[in-house]
TIVEXVEX-282466 format. One record per residue (C-alpha): residue number from 0; x negated, z negated, y. Coordinates in nm, 3 decimals, padded with zeros to 5 digits. Example, Ala and Ser with C-alpha at 12.3 -4.5 7.8 and 13.67 -1.06 7.14 Angstrom:
TIVEXVEX-282466
+-----+---------+---------+---------+
|   i |    east |      up |   north |
+-----+---------+---------+---------+
|   0 | -01.230 | -00.780 | -00.450 |
|   1 | -01.367 | -00.714 | -00.106 |
+-----+---------+---------+---------+
This chain:
TIVEXVEX-282466
+-----+---------+---------+---------+
|   i |    east |      up |   north |
+-----+---------+---------+---------+
|   0 | -02.895 | -00.335 | -00.682 |
|   1 | -02.958 | -00.187 | -01.017 |
|   2 | -02.812 | -00.545 | -01.214 |
|   3 | -02.510 | -00.422 | -01.083 |
|   4 | -02.569 | -00.035 | -01.144 |
|   5 | -02.649 | -00.091 | -01.507 |
|   6 | -02.310 | -00.259 | -01.571 |
|   7 | -02.068 | -00.079 | -01.424 |
|   8 | -02.212 |  00.313 | -01.465 |
|   9 | -01.965 |  00.396 | -01.734 |
|  10 | -01.673 |  00.306 | -01.443 |
|  11 | -01.859 |  00.488 | -01.180 |
|  12 | -01.917 |  00.805 | -01.401 |
|  13 | -01.575 |  00.792 | -01.535 |
|  14 | -01.399 |  00.804 | -01.159 |
|  15 | -01.664 |  01.077 | -01.088 |
|  16 | -01.516 |  01.296 | -01.387 |
|  17 | -01.227 |  01.232 | -01.273 |
|  18 | -01.233 |  01.283 | -00.910 |
|  19 | -01.391 |  01.636 | -00.975 |
|  20 | -01.113 |  01.708 | -01.216 |
|  21 | -00.881 |  01.609 | -00.928 |
|  22 | -01.056 |  01.863 | -00.762 |
|  23 | -01.065 |  02.131 | -00.907 |
|  24 | -00.651 |  02.048 | -01.055 |
|  25 | -00.632 |  02.075 | -00.641 |
|  26 | -00.804 |  02.437 | -00.627 |
|  27 | -00.563 |  02.543 | -00.961 |
|  28 | -00.262 |  02.461 | -00.785 |
|  29 | -00.304 |  02.717 | -00.470 |
|  30 | -00.431 |  03.025 | -00.754 |
|  31 | -00.132 |  02.910 | -00.973 |
|  32 |  00.087 |  02.920 | -00.684 |
|  33 |  00.038 |  03.190 | -00.590 |
|  34 |  00.011 |  03.371 | -00.865 |
|  35 |  00.404 |  03.248 | -00.915 |
|  36 |  00.434 |  03.403 | -00.552 |
|  37 |  00.510 |  03.083 | -00.402 |
|  38 |  00.496 |  03.115 | -00.031 |
|  39 |  00.179 |  02.875 |  00.187 |
|  40 |  00.466 |  02.654 |  00.352 |
|  41 |  00.558 |  02.543 | -00.033 |
|  42 |  00.243 |  02.502 | -00.148 |
|  43 |  00.139 |  02.346 |  00.214 |
|  44 |  00.458 |  02.099 |  00.071 |
|  45 |  00.330 |  02.063 | -00.292 |
|  46 | -00.039 |  01.952 | -00.166 |
|  47 |  00.082 |  01.692 |  00.105 |
|  48 |  00.292 |  01.591 | -00.156 |
|  49 | -00.022 |  01.423 | -00.372 |
|  50 | -00.128 |  01.241 | -00.036 |
|  51 |  00.285 |  01.085 | -00.010 |
|  52 |  00.217 |  00.973 | -00.374 |
|  53 | -00.099 |  00.846 | -00.286 |
|  54 |  00.005 |  00.620 |  00.005 |
|  55 |  00.256 |  00.460 | -00.189 |
|  56 |  00.051 |  00.416 | -00.510 |
|  57 | -00.140 |  00.233 | -00.248 |
|  58 |  00.106 |  00.016 | -00.179 |
|  59 |  00.279 | -00.072 | -00.530 |
|  60 | -00.008 | -00.070 | -00.728 |
|  61 | -00.163 | -00.375 | -00.636 |
|  62 |  00.224 | -00.512 | -00.677 |
|  63 |  00.225 | -00.375 | -01.089 |
|  64 | -00.095 | -00.528 | -01.158 |
|  65 | -00.039 | -00.862 | -01.045 |
|  66 |  00.281 | -00.829 | -01.267 |
|  67 |  00.135 | -00.709 | -01.550 |
|  68 | -00.224 | -00.688 | -01.569 |
|  69 | -00.430 | -00.457 | -01.465 |
|  70 | -00.549 | -00.359 | -01.857 |
|  71 | -00.171 | -00.224 | -01.869 |
|  72 | -00.126 | -00.071 | -01.573 |
|  73 | -00.436 |  00.104 | -01.616 |
|  74 | -00.362 |  00.251 | -01.978 |
|  75 |  00.037 |  00.332 | -01.919 |
|  76 | -00.070 |  00.521 | -01.582 |
|  77 | -00.335 |  00.737 | -01.742 |
|  78 | -00.038 |  00.819 | -02.057 |
|  79 |  00.198 |  00.928 | -01.725 |
|  80 | -00.109 |  01.108 | -01.547 |
|  81 | -00.205 |  01.315 | -01.850 |
|  82 |  00.186 |  01.412 | -01.946 |
|  83 |  00.242 |  01.527 | -01.520 |
|  84 | -00.099 |  01.749 | -01.506 |
|  85 |  00.048 |  01.877 | -01.936 |
|  86 |  00.366 |  01.950 | -01.762 |
|  87 |  00.306 |  02.166 | -01.446 |
|  88 |  00.251 |  02.526 | -01.657 |
|  89 |  00.628 |  02.428 | -01.818 |
|  90 |  00.748 |  02.477 | -01.490 |
|  91 |  00.694 |  02.728 | -01.219 |
|  92 |  00.954 |  02.562 | -00.976 |
|  93 |  00.799 |  02.438 | -00.612 |
|  94 |  00.979 |  02.136 | -00.613 |
|  95 |  00.895 |  02.059 | -00.989 |
|  96 |  00.552 |  02.100 | -00.903 |
|  97 |  00.620 |  01.903 | -00.548 |
|  98 |  00.757 |  01.596 | -00.776 |
|  99 |  00.486 |  01.635 | -01.024 |
| 100 |  00.178 |  01.574 | -00.722 |
| 101 |  00.413 |  01.323 | -00.592 |
| 102 |  00.346 |  01.134 | -00.922 |
| 103 | -00.018 |  01.222 | -00.950 |
| 104 | -00.087 |  01.119 | -00.644 |
| 105 |  00.129 |  00.731 | -00.737 |
| 106 | -00.097 |  00.755 | -01.068 |
| 107 | -00.400 |  00.790 | -00.903 |
| 108 | -00.417 |  00.530 | -00.717 |
| 109 | -00.486 |  00.342 | -00.988 |
| 110 | -00.828 |  00.421 | -01.084 |
| 111 | -00.960 |  00.308 | -00.740 |
| 112 | -00.715 | -00.057 | -00.830 |
| 113 | -00.805 | -00.124 | -01.175 |
| 114 | -01.168 |  00.009 | -01.143 |
| 115 | -01.188 | -00.290 | -00.842 |
| 116 | -01.027 | -00.531 | -01.079 |
| 117 | -01.304 | -00.466 | -01.332 |
| 118 | -01.585 | -00.497 | -01.145 |
| 119 | -01.502 | -00.758 | -00.996 |
+-----+---------+---------+---------+
């Protein structure tokens, strides 16, 4: 067990930091949406978009990894994720936020799929 942890500690630490950031982003979405005047229903749809993206990402990310490799998928989707997070303050429309959350949910799966591949 200790041998495995010494080999993958950096990967696990990275995933923990990403999960902490994702949790803080969930809180920020609710607070900022309230400031922008979004209704509770709009905030619920924005939040649900993340899970729609997560489920679709779980379906399609392994196909991308098989097609082009886990390193390329990890790099490309990581770049899209940072661009998606940066775009939230630029657009204050609930439908735009929903689409971005769907995209972020899709991209978040890459950590799980690519991380699993690196451990194997």
